[in-house]
RODO-188787 format. One line per 3 residues: number of its first residue (from 0); for each residue y, x, z of C-alpha. Coordinates in Angstrom, 1 decimal, padded with zeros to 4 digits, always signed. Layout:
N
NUM	Y:X:Z | ... .
END
This chain:
301
0	-006.6:-007.2:+070.9 | -006.8:-008.8:+067.5 | -003.3:-007.6:+066.7 .
3	-004.2:-004.1:+067.7 | -007.2:-004.2:+065.4 | -005.1:-005.5:+062.6 .
6	-002.8:-002.5:+062.5 | -005.3:+000.2:+061.4 | -006.8:-002.3:+059.0 .
9	-003.4:-003.1:+057.5 | -002.6:+000.6:+057.2 | -005.9:+001.2:+055.4 .
12	-005.1:-001.5:+052.9 | -001.5:-000.1:+052.5 | -003.0:+003.3:+051.8 .
15	-005.5:+001.7:+049.4 | -002.7:-000.1:+047.5 | -000.7:+003.1:+047.1 .
18	-003.7:+005.1:+045.9 | -004.7:+002.3:+043.5 | -001.2:+002.4:+042.0 .
21	-001.7:+006.1:+041.4 | -004.8:+005.4:+039.4 | -003.0:+002.9:+037.3 .
24	-000.5:+005.6:+036.2 | +002.5:+003.6:+037.3 | +002.9:+000.9:+034.7 .
27	+006.1:-001.1:+034.8 | +004.5:-003.8:+036.9 | +004.5:-001.3:+039.8 .
30	+007.7:+000.5:+039.0 | +010.2:-002.0:+037.4 | +013.1:-003.1:+039.6 .
33	+012.3:-006.8:+039.2 | +008.5:-006.5:+039.5 | +007.1:-009.2:+041.9 .
36	+004.1:-007.0:+042.6 | +006.3:-004.0:+043.5 | +008.5:-006.2:+045.8 .
39	+005.4:-007.6:+047.4 | +004.2:-004.0:+048.1 | +007.7:-003.2:+049.5 .
42	+007.5:-006.2:+051.8 | +004.0:-005.2:+052.9 | +005.3:-001.7:+053.7 .
45	+008.3:-003.1:+055.6 | +006.0:-005.3:+057.8 | +004.0:-002.3:+059.0 .
48	+006.5:+000.5:+058.6 | +006.9:+001.3:+062.3 | +003.1:+001.4:+062.8 .
51	+002.8:+003.8:+059.8 | +005.5:+006.0:+061.2 | +003.8:+006.1:+064.5 .
54	+000.6:+007.4:+062.8 | +002.5:+010.2:+061.0 | +004.4:+011.2:+064.2 .
57	+001.0:+011.6:+065.9 | -000.5:+013.6:+063.0 | +002.6:+015.9:+062.8 .
60	+002.1:+016.8:+066.5 | -001.6:+017.6:+066.4 | -003.3:+020.9:+065.7 .
63	-004.4:+019.5:+062.3 | -001.1:+020.5:+060.7 | -001.3:+024.0:+062.0 .
66	-004.5:+024.7:+060.1 | -003.8:+025.4:+056.5 | -006.9:+023.7:+055.1 .
69	-006.4:+020.4:+056.8 | -002.6:+020.5:+056.3 | -003.1:+020.9:+052.5 .
72	-005.7:+018.1:+052.5 | -003.3:+015.7:+054.3 | -000.5:+016.6:+052.0 .
75	-002.4:+016.1:+048.8 | -004.3:+013.0:+049.9 | -001.5:+011.1:+051.5 .
78	+001.9:+012.7:+052.2 | +002.7:+013.9:+048.7 | +002.5:+010.5:+047.1 .
81	+004.1:+008.6:+050.0 | +007.1:+011.0:+050.3 | +007.7:+011.9:+046.7 .
84	+007.0:+008.6:+045.0 | +006.2:+005.6:+047.1 | +009.2:+006.0:+049.5 .
87	+011.3:+008.8:+048.0 | +014.5:+010.0:+049.5 | +017.6:+011.6:+048.1 .
90	+020.2:+013.1:+050.4 | +024.0:+013.0:+049.7 | +027.3:+014.3:+050.9 .
93	+029.4:+011.9:+052.9 | +031.8:+011.4:+049.9 | +028.8:+010.6:+047.7 .
96	+027.3:+008.0:+050.0 | +030.7:+006.3:+050.5 | +031.0:+005.9:+046.7 .
99	+027.4:+004.7:+046.5 | +028.2:+002.0:+049.0 | +031.4:+001.0:+047.3 .
102	+029.5:+000.4:+044.1 | +026.8:-001.9:+045.6 | +026.8:-005.5:+044.4 .
105	+029.4:-007.8:+046.1 | +026.8:-010.3:+047.2 | +026.4:-012.0:+050.5 .
108	+023.5:-010.5:+052.4 | +023.1:-007.5:+050.1 | +023.8:-005.1:+053.0 .
111	+022.4:-005.3:+056.5 | +021.9:-003.0:+059.5 | +019.2:-002.7:+062.1 .
114	+017.4:-000.3:+064.4 | +016.2:+003.0:+062.9 | +012.5:+002.6:+062.2 .
117	+011.7:+006.2:+063.0 | +013.4:+006.1:+066.4 | +011.6:+002.8:+067.1 .
120	+008.3:+004.4:+066.3 | +008.7:+007.6:+068.4 | +010.6:+006.0:+071.3 .
123	+011.5:+008.5:+074.0 | +009.0:+011.1:+072.9 | +011.5:+012.7:+070.5 .
126	+014.3:+012.8:+073.1 | +016.6:+011.8:+070.3 | +020.3:+011.5:+071.4 .
129	+021.4:+009.5:+068.4 | +022.4:+005.8:+068.1 | +019.7:+003.3:+067.2 .
132	+021.5:+000.9:+064.9 | +021.6:+003.1:+061.8 | +019.1:+001.7:+059.3 .
135	+021.2:+000.2:+056.5 | +019.1:-001.9:+054.2 | +020.6:-002.5:+050.8 .
138	+020.0:-004.3:+047.4 | +016.4:-005.5:+047.3 | +015.7:-004.1:+050.8 .
141	+018.2:-006.3:+052.6 | +016.6:-009.7:+052.0 | +013.1:-008.4:+052.8 .
144	+014.1:-006.8:+056.2 | +016.3:-009.7:+057.1 | +013.5:-012.1:+056.4 .
147	+010.9:-010.1:+058.4 | +013.1:-009.1:+061.3 | +015.9:-011.6:+061.7 .
150	+016.5:-010.7:+065.3 | +016.8:-007.0:+064.6 | +019.0:-006.9:+061.4 .
153	+022.4:-008.4:+060.8 | +024.4:-008.7:+057.6 | +027.4:-006.4:+057.4 .
156	+030.1:-005.5:+054.8 | +030.6:-002.3:+052.9 | +033.3:-001.0:+055.1 .
159	+031.2:-001.3:+058.2 | +028.3:+000.4:+056.4 | +030.6:+003.3:+055.5 .
162	+031.8:+003.5:+059.1 | +028.2:+003.7:+060.4 | +027.4:+006.4:+058.0 .
165	+030.5:+008.4:+058.9 | +029.9:+008.1:+062.6 | +026.3:+009.3:+062.1 .
168	+027.4:+012.2:+059.8 | +029.9:+013.4:+062.5 | +026.9:+013.5:+064.9 .
171	+024.9:+015.7:+062.6 | +022.8:+013.1:+060.8 | +022.1:+013.4:+057.1 .
174	+022.6:+010.3:+054.9 | +019.7:+009.7:+052.6 | +019.2:+006.9:+050.0 .
177	+015.6:+005.9:+049.6 | +013.9:+004.5:+046.5 | +010.6:+002.5:+046.3 .
180	+008.0:+003.7:+043.7 | +010.1:+006.5:+042.2 | +008.7:+007.2:+038.7 .
183	+010.4:+007.8:+035.4 | +013.8:+007.8:+037.0 | +013.4:+004.4:+038.5 .
186	+016.4:+003.3:+040.7 | +014.7:+001.0:+043.2 | +017.1:+001.6:+046.1 .
189	+016.4:-000.3:+049.3 | +017.7:+001.6:+052.3 | +020.3:+004.2:+053.4 .
192	+018.8:+006.2:+056.3 | +020.8:+008.4:+058.6 | +018.3:+011.1:+059.3 .
195	+018.3:+013.6:+062.2 | +016.1:+016.6:+063.0 | +014.7:+015.1:+066.2 .
198	+013.1:+011.8:+065.2 | +013.2:+011.3:+061.4 | +009.6:+011.2:+060.3 .
201	+010.3:+012.1:+056.6 | +012.5:+015.1:+057.7 | +009.8:+016.3:+060.2 .
204	+007.2:+015.8:+057.5 | +009.2:+017.9:+055.1 | +009.3:+020.7:+057.5 .
207	+005.6:+020.4:+058.3 | +004.5:+020.3:+054.6 | +007.1:+022.8:+053.3 .
210	+004.4:+025.5:+052.8 | +002.6:+023.0:+050.4 | +005.8:+022.4:+048.4 .
213	+006.9:+019.0:+049.7 | +010.0:+017.7:+048.0 | +012.7:+015.2:+048.3 .
216	+014.6:+014.0:+045.2 | +017.2:+016.7:+044.5 | +020.7:+015.9:+045.7 .
219	+023.4:+016.2:+043.1 | +025.0:+019.1:+045.1 | +023.6:+022.2:+046.8 .
222	+025.2:+024.6:+049.2 | +026.3:+028.2:+048.8 | +027.8:+030.8:+051.1 .
225	+030.9:+032.9:+050.6 | +029.7:+036.2:+052.3 | +033.3:+037.4:+052.7 .
228	+034.1:+034.5:+054.9 | +030.8:+034.2:+056.8 | +030.8:+035.4:+060.4 .
231	+027.1:+035.0:+060.8 | +027.6:+032.6:+063.7 | +024.6:+030.4:+062.7 .
234	+026.4:+027.1:+063.0 | +025.3:+026.0:+059.6 | +021.7:+027.1:+060.3 .
237	+021.6:+024.9:+063.3 | +023.2:+022.0:+061.5 | +020.6:+021.9:+058.7 .
240	+017.9:+019.3:+059.7 | +015.6:+020.6:+056.9 | +015.6:+024.2:+058.1 .
243	+016.9:+025.4:+054.7 | +019.4:+027.9:+056.0 | +018.7:+031.3:+057.6 .
246	+020.6:+034.3:+058.7 | +019.9:+037.5:+056.8 | +021.8:+040.7:+057.6 .
249	+024.4:+038.7:+059.5 | +025.1:+036.3:+056.6 | +023.9:+032.7:+056.3 .
252	+021.7:+032.3:+053.3 | +020.9:+028.8:+051.8 | +017.3:+028.2:+050.7 .
255	+016.1:+025.0:+049.1 | +019.2:+023.0:+049.9 | +018.7:+019.2:+049.9 .
258	+022.3:+018.3:+049.3 | +023.6:+016.6:+052.5 | +026.5:+018.9:+053.0 .
261	+026.2:+019.1:+056.8 | +026.3:+022.9:+056.8 | +029.7:+022.8:+054.9 .
264	+031.1:+020.2:+057.2 | +030.2:+022.3:+060.3 | +031.1:+025.8:+059.1 .
267	+034.1:+026.9:+061.2 | +035.3:+029.4:+058.6 | +034.7:+027.4:+055.4 .
270	+032.1:+029.9:+054.2 | +029.5:+027.2:+053.4 | +030.5:+024.9:+050.5 .
273	+028.9:+022.5:+048.1 | +028.6:+022.9:+044.3 | +027.0:+020.7:+041.6 .
276	+023.5:+021.6:+040.6 | +022.7:+022.7:+037.1 | +021.7:+019.9:+034.7 .
279	+018.0:+020.9:+034.7 | +017.8:+020.7:+038.5 | +019.3:+017.2:+038.9 .
282	+017.2:+014.2:+039.7 | +016.1:+011.8:+037.0 | +017.6:+008.3:+037.4 .
285	+020.4:+009.9:+039.3 | +023.2:+007.9:+040.9 | +025.9:+007.3:+038.3 .
288	+029.0:+005.1:+037.7 | +026.9:+002.7:+035.5 | +024.3:+002.0:+038.1 .
291	+025.3:+002.2:+041.8 | +028.4:+004.4:+042.1 | +030.1:+007.5:+041.0 .
294	+028.9:+010.6:+042.7 | +031.2:+012.4:+045.1 | +033.0:+015.6:+044.4 .
297	+032.1:+019.1:+045.6 | +033.5:+019.8:+049.1 | +034.7:+022.9:+050.6 .
300	+036.4:+022.9:+054.1 .
END
């Protein structure tokens, strides 16, 4: 009973810590890569991550999010800060994430894999058909998750990490690299998630709060469609976990593409393809050769 009581109390303090950090206007002590306070916050988040995701899963499946007023309140009070700053994701093509992994530091224990926290949180309720061992913690995230969950996570090499990402990609899962306390272009990478449309809480939250303008960090690439080659089959529309492709007049039209490239990899006629975003639309603190890896090249099947 005491443990159950501790979960909502812990979530309350986690929320309080995030909100307090907003009031402090994100000084370096809460943003810098080596900040002990920030790493302590990340460890606190890791400890209660699954419980927090359970709460969001419940909220996303209640009538509250179907009412505009309450949905806007939830977005502005909690979801916006959590998703766009506290735990901010950036989606990549398969080539990009492979290069990202290649450029990670060659240190023992800097890459580990364990069960997807979202699939753990939702269990069978999502009816998710995807594999469980897909949560690849990296850099500062690896020692934290290995310390807290030694029975769940195991150290792996870069090649195995790339194999996991590729298997997931072939199954329709979008690779996303997440940063902690994303402000002023900070690069506090800690996990590579392989996100699906069925159980991924951030992706579901993105779809729920899309009317309010919820964002991920822009991917380096975005998709386009060649109308002359498009058969209007809808394969790319179904492939997009973010629901950012629609059919209009028998042609697939990309909307606010997040940059994973799943549509291009699935299109049977090569009508969907990826191009680099204009400079003004790229993320600050973007992945580059001097930090964690050279971005991938545009792909067109």
